[in-house]
C-alpha positions as CSV (number, residue, x, y, z in Angstrom):
1,M,144.1,3.5,191.2
2,I,145.5,3.1,194.7
3,I,143.5,1.4,197.4
4,Y,144.7,0.8,200.9
5,G,143.7,-0.9,204.2
6,K,144.0,-4.6,205.0
7,Q,140.4,-5.6,204.5
8,V,139.8,-4.1,201.1
9,C,143.2,-5.0,199.8
10,L,142.9,-8.7,200.9
11,Y,139.4,-8.7,199.3
12,A,140.8,-7.4,196.0
13,L,143.7,-9.9,196.1
14,E,141.5,-12.8,196.7
15,K,138.5,-11.9,194.5
16,H,140.0,-9.8,191.7
17,P,143.7,-10.8,191.3
18,D,143.7,-10.0,187.6
19,T,143.1,-6.3,188.4
20,V,146.2,-6.0,190.7
21,S,149.3,-4.6,189.1
22,T,151.4,-3.8,192.2
23,V,151.2,-4.9,195.9
24,Y,152.9,-2.4,198.2
25,V,153.8,-3.9,201.6
26,A,154.8,-1.6,204.5
27,K,154.3,-4.1,207.4
28,K,156.0,-7.4,207.8
29,G,153.7,-10.4,207.9
30,I,150.6,-8.4,206.7
31,L,150.0,-10.8,203.7
32,P,148.9,-14.4,204.3
33,Q,151.6,-16.9,203.1
34,K,149.4,-18.1,200.2
35,L,148.9,-14.5,198.8
36,F,152.5,-13.7,199.4
37,H,153.6,-16.5,197.1
38,Q,150.8,-15.9,194.6
39,F,151.8,-12.2,194.1
40,H,155.5,-12.5,194.9
41,D,156.5,-10.9,191.5
42,K,154.2,-7.9,192.1
43,I,155.3,-7.1,195.6
44,K,157.2,-3.9,196.5
45,F,158.3,-3.2,200.0
46,L,157.8,0.4,201.2
47,E,159.1,2.4,204.0
48,E,156.4,3.9,206.3
49,K,156.9,7.4,205.1
50,W,156.3,6.4,201.5
51,A,153.2,4.3,202.5
52,Q,151.9,7.4,204.3
53,S,152.5,9.5,201.3
54,M,150.7,7.1,199.0
55,S,147.7,6.8,201.3
56,K,147.7,10.6,201.8
57,G,147.9,10.1,205.6
58,G,145.2,7.5,205.7
59,N,145.3,4.4,207.8
60,H,146.9,2.0,205.3
61,Q,147.6,-0.7,207.9
62,G,150.7,-1.7,206.0
63,L,149.1,-2.8,202.8
64,L,148.3,-0.8,199.6
65,L,147.5,-2.0,196.0
66,E,147.6,-0.5,192.6
67,I,144.6,-1.9,190.7
68,S,142.8,-1.2,187.4
69,E,140.5,1.8,187.2
70,L,136.9,0.9,187.8
71,E,134.8,0.4,184.6
72,Q,131.3,1.9,184.9
73,P,128.6,-0.1,183.2
74,F,126.2,1.5,180.7
75,L,122.8,2.7,181.9
76,S,121.3,0.8,179.0
77,D,122.6,-2.4,180.6
78,V,121.6,-1.5,184.1
79,K,118.0,-0.8,182.9
80,R,117.6,-4.5,182.3
81,E,118.0,-5.2,186.0
82,D,115.1,-5.3,188.5
83,F,116.4,-3.4,191.6
84,I,118.5,-0.2,191.6
85,V,119.6,2.1,194.3
86,I,119.9,5.8,193.4
87,L,121.9,8.3,195.5
88,D,120.5,11.8,195.2
89,G,123.3,14.3,196.0
90,L,125.2,12.1,198.5
91,T,128.8,13.1,198.8
92,D,130.1,11.5,202.0
93,V,132.3,8.5,201.0
94,G,131.7,6.8,204.3
95,N,127.9,6.7,203.7
96,I,128.3,5.9,200.1
97,G,130.6,3.0,200.8
98,A,128.3,1.6,203.5
99,I,125.3,1.8,201.1
100,V,127.2,0.0,198.4
101,R,128.2,-2.7,200.8
102,S,124.6,-3.1,202.0
103,A,123.3,-3.0,198.4
104,Y,125.7,-5.7,197.3
105,A,125.1,-7.9,200.4
106,L,121.3,-7.6,200.3
107,G,120.7,-8.1,196.6
108,A,120.3,-4.8,194.8
109,D,121.5,-5.0,191.2
110,A,123.2,-1.6,190.8
111,V,123.9,1.7,192.5
112,I,123.7,5.0,190.6
113,A,125.2,8.2,192.1
114,T,123.5,11.4,190.9
115,G,123.7,15.1,191.8
116,V,127.5,15.1,191.9
117,K,130.1,15.5,189.1
118,Q,132.9,13.3,190.7
119,L,133.5,11.0,193.5
120,N,136.6,9.5,195.2
121,F,136.3,5.9,194.1
122,E,139.4,4.8,196.0
123,A,137.8,5.9,199.2
124,I,134.4,4.3,198.4
125,A,136.1,1.0,197.6
126,R,137.7,1.2,201.0
127,T,134.6,2.2,203.0
128,S,132.6,-0.5,201.1
129,S,135.1,-3.1,202.3
130,G,135.7,-4.0,198.6
131,A,132.0,-4.4,197.6
132,L,132.5,-1.5,195.1
133,L,134.8,-3.9,193.1
134,D,131.8,-6.2,192.5
135,M,128.8,-3.8,192.5
136,P,127.8,-2.2,189.2
137,F,128.2,1.5,190.0
138,L,127.4,4.5,187.8
139,L,128.0,8.2,188.2
140,I,125.4,10.2,186.3
141,P,125.2,13.8,187.4
142,N,121.6,14.6,186.3
143,I,119.0,12.6,188.3
144,L,116.3,13.7,185.8
145,D,118.0,11.8,183.1
146,V,118.1,8.6,185.2
147,C,114.5,8.9,186.4
148,N,113.2,9.4,182.9
149,E,115.1,6.5,181.4
150,L,114.0,4.2,184.2
151,H,110.4,5.2,183.9
152,Q,110.5,4.5,180.1
153,V,111.3,0.8,180.8
154,G,108.7,0.4,183.6
155,F,110.5,1.1,186.8
156,K,108.6,2.4,189.8
157,L,110.6,5.0,191.8
158,Y,110.4,4.9,195.6
159,G,111.8,7.8,197.5
160,A,112.9,7.6,201.2
161,A,111.3,10.4,203.2
162,M,110.0,10.8,206.8
163,E,106.5,11.5,205.6
164,G,106.4,8.4,203.4
165,E,104.3,5.2,203.8
166,A,105.8,2.7,206.2
167,V,107.9,0.3,204.3
168,Q,107.0,-2.5,206.7
169,S,103.5,-2.6,205.3
170,M,104.3,-2.3,201.6
171,E,104.8,-4.6,198.6
172,F,106.9,-3.4,195.6
173,E,106.9,-3.7,191.9
174,R,109.4,-6.1,190.4
175,K,111.1,-3.2,188.5
176,R,111.9,-0.8,191.3
177,A,114.4,1.8,192.3
178,L,115.1,3.2,195.8
179,I,116.1,6.9,195.8
180,L,118.0,8.2,198.9
181,G,118.6,11.9,199.5
182,S,121.5,13.4,201.4
183,E,121.3,13.7,205.1
184,G,121.4,17.5,205.1
185,K,119.0,18.3,202.3
186,G,116.9,15.1,201.8
187,L,115.4,14.4,198.4
188,S,116.1,17.1,195.8
189,K,113.2,18.9,194.1
190,K,114.2,17.3,190.8
191,A,113.8,13.8,192.4
192,Q,110.6,14.7,194.2
193,G,108.9,15.5,190.9
194,K,109.7,12.0,189.5
195,I,109.1,9.8,192.5
196,D,106.0,7.5,192.3
197,H,105.8,6.6,196.1
198,L,107.4,8.0,199.2
199,I,108.4,5.4,201.8
200,S,109.7,5.6,205.3
201,I,110.7,3.3,208.2
202,E,108.3,3.1,211.1
203,M,110.0,3.8,214.4
204,K,109.3,2.0,217.7
205,H,110.3,5.0,219.7
206,A,110.0,8.8,219.2
207,F,113.1,9.6,217.1
208,D,113.4,11.7,214.0
209,S,115.6,9.8,211.7
210,L,118.4,7.3,211.1
211,N,121.7,7.7,209.4
212,V,121.2,7.5,205.7
213,S,123.4,4.3,205.3
214,A,121.5,2.6,208.2
215,A,118.2,3.6,206.7
216,A,119.4,2.4,203.3
217,A,120.2,-1.1,204.6
218,I,116.7,-1.5,206.2
219,L,114.9,-0.3,203.0
220,I,117.0,-2.3,200.6
221,H,116.4,-5.4,202.7
222,R,112.7,-4.9,202.7
223,M,112.5,-4.0,199.1
224,G,114.5,-7.0,198.2
225,Y,111.9,-9.4,199.6
226,A,108.5,-7.7,199.6
227,V,108.0,-7.9,195.8
228,K,104.6,-8.4,194.2
């Protein structure tokens, strides 16, 4: 797959060099000297019009990579972990990428996207600043399948909702999953029927909600430490 943008591409080159098949350079001096020498045999120089075409008009910043397709882990393997983040119908790649980045940085073990049949993984890799390349990420359309499987191995499911209990005052089970609904629709009815506890973020000022990726970072951080 093709990823572009300086930050995500440099991350892939430094952290996952074996996945890189071609380095496309459209801006002189964009690569640090060390990486230029390391990937010299894989570098192809592009004119701006071709770089724009490959990035489909996106801001490539002069650097694009062709890397291996992402391999999704099996749910059977993810179920052995302790802390999972579940996306319930989220489609915005900016929000998904930001959540993946926070989940990886703050210690969640995996992210599962549900309620959708396909996602633009190239865009998510970019908006996650490369964290998607390291974060176990699954796409499973039916959230009921995910919830049922997790319940069978002892997970408690915590859903983010305005009417939930304040996360600041809670402790969480060791095997736990955070379910985040879309900004427009919130938690789906399917998810609501499977959730064990609703949780929320107590606000200091009268304000209705936070962006889903900002809320996710706060909840993931709290759930990462406040474990029974």
